[in-house]
C-alpha positions, 0 to 999 in steps of 0.5 A: 277265230273266224275260218274263211272258206273257198265258196266253191270247194269249202277248203279253208283260206285262212282263220282270223281273229274276232272282236269282243264286245271290249273291242268294239267299245274302244273302237267306238270310243276312238271314232267318236274321240277323233270325230268330236276333236274338229281340230283333227278333221282332215281338210278336203284337199288331205282326203282327197289326197288319201283316196287318190293314193288308195286307188293307186294302191288297189290299182297296183293289186288288182289281180290278187284282190280279184283273186281274192273275191273269186275265192272267198266269194265265189264270183267267177274270176272275170266278174271279179276283175270287173268288180276290182276295176269298179271299186277303184273307180268307186275311190276316184269317184268319191274324190272327184265328188268333193270337187262339187261337195258345196253348200248354197246361198240362201236368199235374204232380203226377201222381207224387211226382217231379212234385209241387209243380211248374207246366209249361206250353208256349209256342208259338215260330216254328220258323225261316225258311221256304221257300215254293215255289208253283204258277201255278194260284192265283197270289194265294191260294197265296202268301197261304197260305204267306206269311200263316201265316209272318208270323202265326207270326212267322217269316221267309220266302223265297218263289219263285212259279211262272215264268208268275205272278211278278207277283201274288206280287211285288205281294202281297210289296210290300204286305206290306213296304208294311203295315209287315213289314221286308223281311228278314222277306219276301222273294222268289226269282225264278229260273228255275234249278231248281238255285237253286231246290233250293238254297233249298229245302234249305239248312240254314238253312231250317226249313220247307219249303212246297212246291205243284207236281208230285209228282215234284218235291216228293217229290224235295226231300223227300228232300234237306232238311236234317235237322230241316227240316219239310216240307208238300207239296201236289201234285195227283190224279185226283179222283174223284166218284160219282153214285147212281142216287138223286141229284137230277139237277136238282142234280148237273150244276152242281157236276160242271161246276164241279168239273171245268172251273173253271180249265180243270181246273187244280186239284189236286182238280178233278173228273177221274173221274165214276163213274155208276150205269148206270140213269142213266148216259145221262141224266147224260151227256146233261145234262153234255154239254148244259152243257158245250156251253153254257160260254163259252171265251175270253179270261179277262179278259172278264166272261162267260168261264167257261173260260180257257186252259191256262198253256202252249202244251205243257200244251194239247199234252199233254191233246190227246195224252191225249184222243186216246190215250183214244179211240184205246184205245176211248173216245167223245168226247162233246164237246170238245177243239177247239183254240181257241187256242195255249193254249185247248181245248174243255172235253171229256167222254170216256166210258169210257176204258180202265182203264189210259189216262193220262186214267183214271190220271194227273192230267190238270190240264185241262179233261176229265171222264172218265165210267164207268158202274157197276152196284155202289157198291163197284166204283165205290169200288174204282175211285176208290180204285185210283190211288196218288194220293188227295185230295179226292172227292164222291159224289152222292146223296139216299140217305143210307146210300149217301152215308155208305157212300161217304163212309166207304169212299172213300180221301180226305182229305175227302169232299164230299157233294152238293158238287163235289171242289174245294170249298175254304174257306181255314181248312179242313184241305186234305191229299193222302194217299199220292202226293198230298201230305204234311202238312195245308194250310189256314191255321190248320193251317199256322200250328201247322206253322210253330211249336213248342212249348217246355215251361217248368217251375218250382217252384210253392213 
């Protein structure tokens, strides 16, 4: 049995049964069987209807779903409500995308050999999807992996994070209630990493969607069966540059939101803040004053802004990183107090050493490191210096500075006067270098979960 605990106070929520190797084999066989039976494939209108009913069922349970996210995952309730709303919209997004999900005509008659022929492509589901998910958005990440599979017509087996399985289990139950047969959407609950690897690398899996640590994701990619498509979503130490032309009245809130949303447990959380030396003191004072006002408390309270880290060992690790940075010369401007077994006061560090963990690795905790710079090229070089790259920000009123930074920052997305953590669920979302592989976002995932088939025929 797996014990599911509240992230904030480690109180027991419930215990759930786990799956063993024989259960995984049954589920793989069921998924493989329904996919191979082309007569059982659901037509697009049936998939649209299921997704619409699913969104309606989720809408009716919006508040309980949000409370569950807050309890098992530790996300503050106001943010958990936003996550639930996004998840519902994501299901609609997958259904909407089917309206334009089509093949294309292949030109013929361009050579004598192709004259008198007509060719076009159709889109077919790629096969069985294995989805391994993360804790930090326990409902919306599942939606990003499962809803595209349903829309594309792929059977899917989804493994949620061990710390946050309840949101996934309820979502999949609602999927079945909406009318999708069980074999087309199944869960795998296991504490056995080898069993999870077996799911990912089984030759019956055609597409692996993995959200989690880079070490695990890249290892799985090296082991998948030949022909398996892979999408990896990891993280990084997202940089934000604040130019001296920035409107300081409008900078602090997006920086704080970008750095401390869900206690920094976001793959594109603002971690490294590069501030022009002319305004560094002013920005630091404003940032510290705003962080001091953040309400860090039980996530189920309606006015909580920052909640806990997911596990006590994560709070231990973040504390160690802060202490290492201070020992190496950084100044702790505010924060880092241990408020509970899993909860830390949001912290701001000034000028950590370039080789400190906080400067080089993803902290995945409530910490922003501030560095001053004199030359924009210097700030861009520092921002680009890591083997990870995802989203970045630049704050500037000078359009030349903003566009220069946007052009030269090594990132899949550069936000101008917006936080690094900005995301809508239909936009492309992709890590570069060690931060990921492939492109997320519901329309992009749907395309990756299908393959084109060309059909050619004589016109006469």
